[in-house]
KEKE-3310 file (N, C-alpha, C; in steps of 0.2 Angstrom, whole numbers, plus 5000, padded with zeros to 4 digits):
npx = (4746:4753:4750:4745:4758:4761:4766:4770:4774:4780:4782:4791:4807:4809:4807:4808:4819:4813:4805:4791:4781:4788:4797:4787:4783:4795:4796:4784:4780:4785:4801:4799:4805:4810:4798:4791:4799:4797:4783:4782:4790:4782:4771:4777:4778:4765:4761:4771:4774:4764:4753:4740:4723:4715:4723:4734:4751:4760:4751:4755:4755:4741:4740:4748:4742:4733:4742:4750:4740:4738:4750:4749:4748:4741:4730:4735:4748:4754:4754:4762:4774:4777:4779:4790:4800:4802:4813:4821:4826:4841:4839:4826:4816:4818:4816:4802:4796:4800:4793:4780:4778:4781:4773:4758:4758:4759:4759:4758:4756:4759:4761:4755:4742:4745:4759:4761:4755:4763:4775:4771:4768:4781:4788:4780:4772:4756:4744:4732:4735:4739:4738:4735:4737:4723:4718:4710:4714:4709:4695:4692:4689:4699:4699:4705:4707:4709:4719:4730:4730:4734:4747:4752:4751:4761:4772:4772:4774:4786:4794:4791:4792:4786:4777:4764:4760:4759:4748:4738:4736:4734:4723:4714:4713:4714:4704:4692:4691:4686:4694:4698:4691:4698:4708:4700:4694:4704:4712:4726:4736:4743:4752:4741:4731:4739:4740:4727:4725:4733:4725:4714:4718:4721:4708:4701:4707:4709:4721:4733:4739:4752:4758:4762:4774:4781:4788:4796:4801:4799:4791:4778:4776:4775:4764:4760:4772:4774:4762:4765:4777:4772:4763:4771:4775:4786:4794:4802:4814:4820:4833:4829:4822:4823:4810:4805:4814:4812:4801:4802:4808:4818:4833:4838:4851:4856:4861:4854:4840:4840:4842:4830:4822:4828:4825:4811:4809:4814:4806:4794:4796:4799:4799:4797:4807:4817:4821:4825:4836:4844:4847:4853:4865:4870:4874:4885:4894:4892:4895:4896:4884:4875:4880:4877:4863:4847:4847:4842:4852:4854:4850:4859:4871:4869:4868:4881:4887:4883:4882:4878:4870:4863:4853:4846:4835:4839:4839:4852:4858:4851:4852:4864:4861:4851:4859:4868:4859:4851:4861:4865:4853:4852:4863:4859:4847:4848:4852:4842:4829:4832:4832:4819:4805)
npy = (4996:5012:5025:5042:5051:5060:5073:5077:5088:5093:5109:5118:5114:5104:5113:5126:5136:5140:5139:5145:5147:5145:5156:5167:5166:5169:5182:5189:5185:5186:5180:5170:5160:5150:5147:5142:5130:5122:5120:5113:5102:5096:5093:5083:5073:5070:5065:5055:5047:5046:5045:5051:5049:5056:5067:5077:5077:5092:5101:5110:5122:5126:5127:5138:5149:5157:5164:5171:5180:5186:5194:5203:5199:5200:5196:5204:5209:5196:5191:5201:5200:5186:5188:5195:5187:5175:5161:5152:5135:5133:5132:5129:5137:5135:5121:5120:5126:5118:5106:5110:5111:5098:5088:5085:5094:5097:5106:5102:5107:5110:5123:5140:5148:5162:5162:5152:5157:5168:5162:5156:5167:5172:5161:5159:5148:5139:5144:5137:5124:5120:5114:5119:5126:5135:5150:5163:5175:5188:5186:5182:5188:5195:5198:5210:5205:5191:5191:5195:5184:5174:5178:5176:5162:5159:5163:5153:5141:5143:5143:5132:5119:5106:5091:5089:5102:5108:5101:5104:5118:5119:5110:5111:5124:5135:5130:5134:5147:5161:5164:5151:5145:5148:5139:5127:5129:5130:5119:5111:5106:5093:5077:5064:5072:5077:5066:5064:5075:5071:5060:5066:5074:5063:5058:5068:5069:5056:5049:5036:5027:5021:5030:5041:5053:5058:5071:5074:5079:5079:5075:5078:5073:5060:5051:5053:5050:5036:5031:5033:5025:5012:5009:5008:5019:5034:5038:5051:5057:5073:5080:5075:5072:5060:5055:5056:5049:5036:5032:5034:5029:5033:5042:5059:5070:5086:5102:5108:5108:5102:5089:5083:5087:5080:5066:5067:5069:5058:5048:5052:5051:5038:5025:5019:5009:5013:5025:5019:5011:5021:5028:5018:5016:5029:5030:5023:5028:5044:5051:5042:5036:5047:5048:5035:5034:5040:5055:5071:5082:5096:5097:5088:5094:5105:5098:5093:5104:5104:5099:5084:5069:5053:5040:5023:5019:5007:4994:4993:5005:5015:5021:5028:5036:5044:5051:5058:5065:5073:5081:5088:5095:5104:5112:5117:5123:5129:5128:5129:5128:5117:5107:5105:5094)
npz = (6030:6031:6043:6046:6052:6067:6077:6094:6107:6123:6130:6139:6141:6131:6120:6125:6137:6148:6164:6166:6176:6188:6186:6186:6199:6206:6202:6206:6219:6236:6241:6231:6222:6231:6237:6227:6223:6235:6234:6222:6224:6234:6226:6217:6226:6229:6217:6213:6224:6234:6225:6223:6220:6206:6206:6197:6189:6189:6195:6203:6197:6198:6212:6216:6211:6219:6227:6218:6214:6226:6228:6218:6204:6188:6174:6164:6168:6169:6156:6150:6157:6153:6139:6138:6142:6136:6132:6120:6117:6108:6091:6091:6085:6072:6071:6075:6064:6054:6057:6057:6044:6038:6045:6054:6069:6086:6102:6118:6134:6151:6155:6158:6149:6144:6143:6133:6122:6120:6116:6105:6097:6096:6088:6077:6078:6077:6088:6089:6088:6100:6117:6133:6150:6155:6162:6172:6181:6184:6185:6198:6213:6226:6243:6255:6267:6264:6256:6265:6273:6264:6262:6274:6274:6264:6271:6281:6274:6268:6279:6286:6278:6278:6274:6281:6284:6272:6267:6275:6273:6259:6257:6267:6273:6262:6253:6261:6259:6249:6238:6236:6225:6214:6213:6212:6200:6189:6178:6177:6163:6164:6166:6167:6161:6150:6142:6139:6131:6120:6116:6112:6101:6093:6091:6085:6073:6068:6070:6073:6087:6086:6077:6083:6088:6103:6113:6128:6145:6159:6175:6172:6159:6160:6158:6144:6137:6141:6135:6121:6120:6124:6114:6103:6096:6095:6109:6116:6126:6130:6136:6148:6165:6178:6179:6166:6159:6164:6157:6143:6127:6119:6122:6122:6124:6123:6116:6107:6097:6084:6083:6087:6076:6066:6070:6070:6056:6050:6056:6051:6037:6035:6046:6063:6065:6057:6064:6076:6072:6067:6080:6087:6080:6080:6093:6094:6084:6079:6068:6057:6058:6054:6041:6035:6035:6030:6032:6032:6023:6026:6039:6044:6043:6052:6064:6066:6072:6085:6102:6105:6112:6109:6113:6113:6126:6139:6151:6155:6153:6158:6172:6170:6160:6166:6176:6167:6159:6168:6174:6163:6159:6169:6166:6154:6157:6169:6187:6196:6189:6182:6191:6195:6196)
capx = (4746:4755:4745:4748:4763:4760:4771:4767:4779:4780:4785:4797:4812:4811:4807:4811:4823:4810:4799:4787:4777:4794:4799:4782:4783:4800:4795:4779:4779:4791:4805:4795:4808:4810:4791:4789:4802:4794:4777:4784:4792:4776:4767:4780:4777:4758:4760:4775:4775:4757:4749:4734:4718:4713:4728:4739:4757:4759:4746:4759:4752:4735:4741:4752:4738:4730:4748:4752:4735:4739:4755:4748:4748:4735:4730:4739:4755:4757:4755:4768:4780:4779:4781:4797:4805:4803:4819:4821:4832:4844:4836:4819:4812:4818:4812:4795:4794:4800:4788:4773:4778:4781:4768:4754:4762:4756:4762:4754:4760:4756:4762:4750:4740:4749:4766:4761:4753:4769:4780:4768:4769:4788:4790:4775:4768:4749:4741:4726:4738:4742:4734:4739:4733:4719:4716:4708:4715:4705:4688:4692:4691:4702:4698:4711:4708:4711:4726:4734:4730:4738:4754:4754:4752:4767:4778:4772:4776:4794:4798:4789:4790:4784:4771:4758:4759:4756:4742:4733:4735:4731:4717:4709:4713:4712:4697:4687:4691:4683:4699:4699:4687:4703:4711:4695:4693:4710:4714:4733:4737:4749:4751:4735:4728:4743:4738:4720:4726:4735:4720:4709:4721:4720:4701:4699:4711:4709:4727:4734:4744:4759:4761:4764:4781:4780:4794:4795:4807:4798:4786:4771:4776:4776:4759:4760:4778:4772:4757:4769:4781:4768:4760:4777:4777:4792:4794:4808:4816:4824:4836:4824:4824:4822:4803:4804:4818:4809:4795:4804:4811:4825:4835:4842:4855:4858:4861:4851:4834:4840:4841:4823:4820:4831:4821:4804:4809:4815:4800:4788:4797:4800:4795:4800:4812:4823:4823:4829:4842:4848:4849:4858:4871:4873:4877:4892:4898:4888:4897:4895:4876:4872:4882:4874:4856:4844:4847:4842:4859:4855:4850:4865:4876:4868:4869:4888:4889:4880:4884:4872:4870:4857:4854:4840:4835:4839:4840:4859:4861:4846:4855:4869:4858:4848:4865:4871:4854:4850:4867:4865:4848:4854:4868:4855:4841:4850:4852:4835:4824:4834:4831:4812:4802)
capy = (5003:5017:5030:5049:5052:5066:5075:5081:5090:5097:5115:5120:5109:5102:5119:5133:5135:5143:5137:5151:5147:5147:5163:5171:5166:5173:5189:5192:5182:5186:5173:5166:5154:5145:5145:5137:5124:5118:5117:5108:5095:5093:5091:5077:5068:5068:5061:5049:5043:5045:5043:5053:5048:5062:5073:5076:5081:5099:5105:5116:5128:5129:5129:5144:5155:5162:5168:5176:5185:5190:5198:5208:5197:5200:5193:5208:5209:5190:5191:5205:5196:5180:5190:5198:5182:5168:5160:5146:5131:5134:5128:5127:5141:5131:5114:5121:5128:5112:5101:5112:5110:5091:5084:5088:5095:5100:5108:5100:5110:5112:5130:5144:5151:5168:5160:5148:5162:5172:5157:5155:5173:5172:5156:5158:5141:5140:5143:5133:5118:5120:5113:5122:5128:5141:5153:5170:5178:5194:5185:5180:5194:5194:5203:5212:5200:5184:5192:5195:5177:5170:5180:5172:5155:5159:5163:5147:5136:5144:5142:5125:5115:5099:5089:5090:5109:5110:5097:5108:5124:5118:5106:5113:5132:5138:5128:5137:5154:5163:5163:5144:5143:5148:5132:5123:5131:5129:5112:5111:5101:5089:5070:5061:5077:5078:5060:5065:5079:5067:5056:5071:5075:5057:5057:5073:5068:5049:5047:5030:5028:5020:5035:5047:5055:5062:5073:5077:5080:5079:5071:5080:5070:5052:5047:5053:5046:5029:5029:5032:5019:5005:5008:5007:5026:5037:5042:5054:5061:5078:5083:5073:5070:5053:5053:5056:5043:5030:5031:5035:5024:5036:5048:5064:5075:5090:5109:5111:5104:5100:5081:5082:5088:5074:5060:5068:5069:5051:5045:5054:5049:5031:5022:5019:5005:5017:5029:5015:5010:5027:5030:5013:5018:5036:5029:5020:5032:5049:5054:5036:5036:5052:5046:5029:5034:5045:5061:5077:5085:5102:5095:5084:5100:5109:5093:5093:5110:5104:5094:5079:5062:5050:5033:5020:5018:5000:4993:4993:5012:5019:5025:5032:5042:5048:5055:5063:5070:5077:5086:5092:5099:5109:5116:5121:5127:5132:5124:5130:5126:5110:5103:5104:5088)
capz = (6027:6035:6044:6046:6057:6070:6082:6100:6111:6129:6128:6143:6141:6124:6116:6128:6143:6154:6168:6167:6183:6193:6185:6188:6206:6208:6200:6210:6226:6241:6241:6227:6220:6236:6238:6221:6224:6240:6232:6217:6228:6237:6220:6215:6232:6228:6211:6212:6230:6237:6219:6226:6215:6203:6206:6191:6189:6186:6199:6206:6193:6201:6219:6217:6209:6224:6230:6213:6215:6233:6227:6213:6197:6184:6167:6159:6169:6168:6149:6148:6159:6149:6132:6138:6145:6132:6130:6117:6116:6102:6085:6092:6080:6065:6072:6075:6057:6049:6059:6055:6037:6036:6048:6060:6075:6092:6108:6124:6139:6157:6155:6158:6142:6142:6140:6127:6117:6119:6113:6098:6094:6094:6084:6072:6079:6078:6095:6088:6089:6107:6123:6139:6156:6154:6168:6172:6187:6185:6187:6205:6218:6232:6248:6258:6273:6262:6253:6270:6275:6259:6263:6280:6272:6261:6276:6284:6269:6267:6286:6288:6271:6280:6271:6284:6284:6265:6266:6279:6270:6252:6256:6272:6274:6256:6251:6265:6257:6243:6233:6234:6219:6209:6213:6209:6192:6185:6177:6173:6158:6166:6168:6164:6156:6144:6139:6137:6126:6115:6114:6109:6095:6089:6090:6081:6067:6065:6070:6077:6092:6083:6072:6087:6091:6109:6116:6135:6149:6166:6178:6169:6153:6161:6155:6136:6135:6142:6130:6115:6121:6124:6108:6098:6093:6097:6115:6116:6132:6128:6142:6153:6172:6180:6178:6159:6156:6165:6153:6136:6123:6117:6126:6119:6128:6118:6117:6101:6095:6077:6083:6087:6069:6062:6072:6067:6049:6049:6058:6046:6030:6035:6051:6070:6065:6054:6069:6081:6069:6068:6086:6089:6076:6083:6100:6093:6079:6077:6061:6053:6058:6049:6034:6033:6036:6025:6036:6028:6023:6029:6046:6046:6044:6058:6069:6067:6076:6092:6107:6106:6113:6107:6114:6115:6133:6141:6158:6156:6152:6161:6177:6168:6156:6171:6179:6162:6157:6174:6174:6157:6159:6174:6163:6149:6160:6176:6192:6200:6185:6180:6197:6197:6194)
cpx = (4748:4750:4749:4752:4761:4765:4768:4773:4777:4783:4792:4801:4814:4811:4810:4815:4819:4806:4796:4784:4782:4796:4794:4782:4789:4799:4790:4779:4786:4794:4801:4798:4808:4803:4789:4792:4799:4787:4777:4786:4786:4771:4770:4778:4770:4757:4764:4775:4768:4752:4741:4729:4716:4717:4733:4745:4756:4754:4749:4756:4746:4736:4744:4748:4736:4736:4750:4747:4736:4745:4755:4748:4741:4735:4735:4746:4758:4759:4761:4774:4782:4781:4788:4802:4805:4810:4819:4827:4835:4841:4829:4814:4812:4815:4805:4792:4795:4795:4781:4772:4778:4776:4764:4757:4758:4760:4757:4758:4756:4757:4755:4749:4744:4756:4766:4759:4759:4774:4777:4769:4777:4791:4785:4772:4761:4747:4735:4729:4741:4736:4739:4734:4730:4718:4714:4708:4710:4698:4687:4694:4694:4702:4705:4713:4711:4718:4731:4735:4735:4746:4757:4755:4759:4773:4778:4775:4784:4797:4797:4787:4788:4778:4765:4756:4756:4749:4736:4731:4732:4724:4712:4708:4710:4705:4691:4687:4688:4687:4700:4696:4692:4706:4707:4694:4698:4712:4721:4733:4744:4748:4746:4732:4732:4741:4731:4720:4728:4729:4714:4712:4720:4713:4698:4702:4711:4716:4728:4740:4751:4762:4762:4771:4779:4787:4792:4801:4806:4792:4779:4770:4776:4770:4759:4766:4777:4767:4761:4773:4777:4765:4765:4777:4784:4791:4801:4809:4821:4827:4832:4827:4823:4815:4802:4808:4815:4804:4796:4807:4818:4826:4840:4845:4858:4857:4857:4845:4834:4840:4834:4820:4822:4826:4814:4804:4810:4809:4794:4789:4797:4796:4800:4806:4818:4826:4827:4836:4847:4851:4854:4865:4874:4876:4884:4897:4893:4889:4895:4887:4873:4874:4878:4866:4853:4842:4847:4849:4859:4854:4856:4871:4875:4869:4877:4891:4886:4883:4878:4874:4864:4858:4847:4841:4835:4840:4847:4861:4856:4849:4860:4866:4854:4853:4867:4865:4852:4855:4867:4859:4849:4859:4864:4850:4842:4849:4845:4830:4826:4833:4824:4810:4799)
cpy = (5008:5023:5037:5050:5059:5067:5079:5082:5094:5104:5117:5114:5107:5108:5125:5131:5136:5138:5143:5152:5149:5154:5168:5172:5170:5180:5193:5191:5183:5180:5168:5160:5149:5142:5140:5131:5119:5115:5112:5102:5092:5090:5084:5071:5065:5063:5055:5045:5041:5042:5045:5053:5055:5068:5072:5080:5087:5103:5110:5122:5131:5131:5135:5150:5160:5167:5173:5181:5189:5195:5202:5206:5198:5197:5197:5208:5202:5189:5195:5202:5191:5182:5192:5193:5175:5167:5153:5142:5132:5129:5127:5131:5137:5124:5115:5122:5122:5107:5103:5111:5102:5086:5087:5088:5099:5101:5106:5102:5111:5120:5134:5147:5157:5166:5156:5153:5166:5168:5157:5161:5174:5167:5155:5151:5143:5139:5138:5126:5116:5118:5115:5124:5135:5144:5161:5173:5184:5192:5182:5185:5191:5199:5204:5207:5193:5185:5192:5188:5173:5172:5177:5165:5154:5159:5156:5141:5137:5142:5135:5121:5108:5097:5090:5097:5111:5107:5102:5114:5123:5114:5107:5121:5135:5136:5132:5144:5155:5162:5155:5141:5144:5142:5127:5123:5129:5122:5112:5105:5097:5082:5067:5066:5078:5072:5061:5070:5076:5063:5060:5073:5069:5056:5062:5072:5061:5047:5040:5031:5026:5025:5041:5047:5060:5064:5076:5077:5079:5075:5072:5076:5062:5049:5047:5049:5038:5027:5028:5026:5012:5004:5008:5014:5028:5040:5044:5058:5066:5081:5081:5072:5063:5051:5052:5050:5037:5028:5032:5029:5026:5042:5053:5069:5080:5098:5112:5106:5101:5092:5079:5083:5082:5068:5061:5067:5061:5047:5046:5051:5041:5028:5022:5015:5009:5022:5025:5013:5015:5029:5025:5014:5024:5035:5027:5025:5038:5050:5048:5035:5040:5050:5040:5029:5040:5052:5067:5081:5092:5101:5092:5089:5103:5104:5093:5098:5109:5099:5089:5072:5059:5042:5030:5018:5010:5000:4994:5000:5017:5024:5030:5038:5047:5053:5060:5068:5075:5083:5091:5097:5105:5114:5120:5126:5131:5128:5124:5126:5118:5105:5101:5097:5089)
cpz = (6033:6036:6044:6052:6060:6076:6088:6104:6117:6126:6132:6144:6134:6119:6119:6135:6149:6158:6170:6173:6188:6192:6187:6196:6209:6207:6205:6217:6230:6242:6237:6224:6225:6237:6233:6222:6229:6237:6226:6219:6231:6231:6218:6220:6231:6222:6211:6218:6233:6231:6221:6220:6213:6204:6201:6192:6186:6190:6203:6203:6196:6209:6221:6215:6214:6227:6225:6214:6221:6232:6221:6206:6194:6178:6163:6161:6169:6161:6147:6150:6155:6142:6132:6140:6142:6130:6127:6117:6109:6096:6086:6087:6074:6066:6072:6068:6053:6051:6057:6047:6035:6039:6053:6066:6080:6098:6114:6130:6145:6158:6155:6150:6140:6139:6134:6121:6115:6115:6106:6094:6091:6089:6078:6072:6080:6085:6095:6089:6096:6112:6129:6145:6156:6161:6167:6179:6189:6187:6194:6210:6224:6237:6252:6264:6270:6259:6259:6273:6271:6260:6270:6279:6269:6266:6279:6280:6268:6274:6288:6282:6272:6276:6274:6284:6278:6264:6270:6275:6263:6252:6262:6273:6268:6253:6254:6263:6250:6237:6231:6228:6213:6208:6210:6202:6188:6184:6173:6168:6159:6167:6164:6159:6150:6139:6136:6131:6119:6112:6110:6102:6090:6087:6085:6074:6064:6065:6074:6082:6090:6079:6076:6089:6097:6112:6123:6139:6156:6168:6175:6162:6154:6157:6147:6134:6136:6137:6123:6115:6120:6118:6102:6093:6095:6103:6117:6122:6129:6134:6148:6160:6172:6178:6170:6156:6158:6161:6145:6133:6121:6121:6122:6124:6123:6119:6111:6099:6088:6077:6083:6079:6065:6064:6069:6060:6047:6050:6053:6039:6030:6041:6058:6069:6062:6060:6074:6078:6069:6075:6089:6086:6079:6089:6099:6089:6076:6069:6056:6052:6054:6042:6031:6033:6032:6029:6031:6028:6026:6037:6049:6047:6050:6064:6071:6072:6083:6096:6109:6107:6112:6108:6115:6122:6135:6148:6160:6157:6156:6167:6175:6164:6161:6174:6174:6160:6162:6175:6169:6157:6164:6170:6157:6152:6167:6181:6195:6195:6183:6185:6199:6194:6187)
residu = (UNK:UNK:UNK:UNK:UNK:UNK:UNK:UNK:UNK:UNK:UNK:UNK:UNK:UNK:UNK:UNK:UNK:UNK:UNK:UNK:UNK:UNK:UNK:UNK:UNK:UNK:UNK:UNK:UNK:UNK:UNK:UNK:UNK:UNK:UNK:UNK:UNK:UNK:UNK:UNK:UNK:UNK:UNK:UNK:UNK:UNK:UNK:UNK:UNK:UNK:UNK:UNK:UNK:UNK:UNK:UNK:UNK:UNK:UNK:UNK:UNK:UNK:UNK:UNK:UNK:UNK:UNK:UNK:UNK:UNK:UNK:UNK:UNK:UNK:UNK:UNK:UNK:UNK:UNK:UNK:UNK:UNK:UNK:UNK:UNK:UNK:UNK:UNK:UNK:UNK:UNK:UNK:UNK:UNK:UNK:UNK:UNK:UNK:UNK:UNK:UNK:UNK:UNK:UNK:UNK:UNK:UNK:UNK:UNK:UNK:UNK:UNK:UNK:UNK:UNK:UNK:UNK:UNK:UNK:UNK:UNK:UNK:UNK:UNK:UNK:UNK:UNK:UNK:UNK:UNK:UNK:UNK:UNK:UNK:UNK:UNK:UNK:UNK:UNK:UNK:UNK:UNK:UNK:UNK:UNK:UNK:UNK:UNK:UNK:UNK:UNK:UNK:UNK:UNK:UNK:UNK:UNK:UNK:UNK:UNK:UNK:UNK:UNK:UNK:UNK:UNK:UNK:UNK:UNK:UNK:UNK:UNK:UNK:UNK:UNK:UNK:UNK:UNK:UNK:UNK:UNK:UNK:UNK:UNK:UNK:UNK:UNK:UNK:UNK:UNK:UNK:UNK:UNK:UNK:UNK:UNK:UNK:UNK:UNK:UNK:UNK:UNK:UNK:UNK:UNK:UNK:UNK:UNK:UNK:UNK:UNK:UNK:UNK:UNK:UNK:UNK:UNK:UNK:UNK:UNK:UNK:UNK:UNK:UNK:UNK:UNK:UNK:UNK:UNK:UNK:UNK:UNK:UNK:UNK:UNK:UNK:UNK:UNK:UNK:UNK:UNK:UNK:UNK:UNK:UNK:UNK:UNK:UNK:UNK:UNK:UNK:UNK:UNK:UNK:UNK:UNK:UNK:UNK:UNK:UNK:UNK:UNK:UNK:UNK:UNK:UNK:UNK:UNK:UNK:UNK:UNK:UNK:UNK:UNK:UNK:UNK:UNK:UNK:UNK:UNK:UNK:UNK:UNK:UNK:UNK:UNK:UNK:UNK:UNK:UNK:UNK:UNK:UNK:UNK:UNK:UNK:UNK:UNK:UNK:UNK:UNK:UNK:UNK:UNK:UNK:UNK:UNK:UNK:UNK:UNK:UNK:UNK:UNK:UNK:UNK:UNK:UNK:UNK:UNK:UNK:UNK:UNK:UNK:UNK:UNK:UNK:UNK:UNK:UNK:UNK:UNK:UNK:UNK:UNK:UNK:UNK:UNK:UNK:UNK:UNK:UNK)
# end
């Protein structure tokens, strides 16, 4: 007996162009883009190389919070900045609208709550169907002395981005400060926490793992992508980097989300095998694949206007897909954001 299919997607990458935390850092913090890139790389090392127990991918978002606070960020101006700067992947508004209509759909994102709220306001997606990183900057006081110290730490990180320096600052110096409670309090929804969000969705609704379609693009999506793949659901990398592609079963490289709509619609109406057959056929001849499979005609028409590559990921094509997808994600999202883990 077929269960109820359900759709879960990361936000930044598969739905929007933004990396909101990177953009907030650039807006508020002195030399903030460079600062964010250093901390993000440090985050990747802790997750992918050191595999520090209890440390989740995406924790960059909690590590930078005291610095945002030191440079004047508040709940209000973070919300206002996020609302002004949401930039969607072409087709995303229509995709989210369709998905909410045809199947239970959720966004599970490492992004800060104000950004996800802004995106939901823009797309009419239900915020109640979202999991994201909650925070309250205003509830954490920052003394003038600690603010000055944080600015000194920022300067040190930018001038000396070596691992040992960041280790000392983030795990010895800041925890000893009153503002260190901010890092302790915030729990980014990334990595294992994203998988836990998927499990929570399943538990609350009685969904089965094989009925999951998960869409991701980065290191924060490794665990839920792997979970969907190992349970024979749909694990889709959308303009993903090497971390996403290593754990997905299907790769999409596209300038429009209509292909996500098509795959979700086929999965919802039929099953995983129909999706895999479509993907295998699309790789050989996209036009013939659309014609020979039960693709929604309106979606097929829109797909013809996009630049889309769709392949089942194998050992033979993985390295080439990594090269092509990483290059394309930088074209779509920009060199700085596209290069982040």
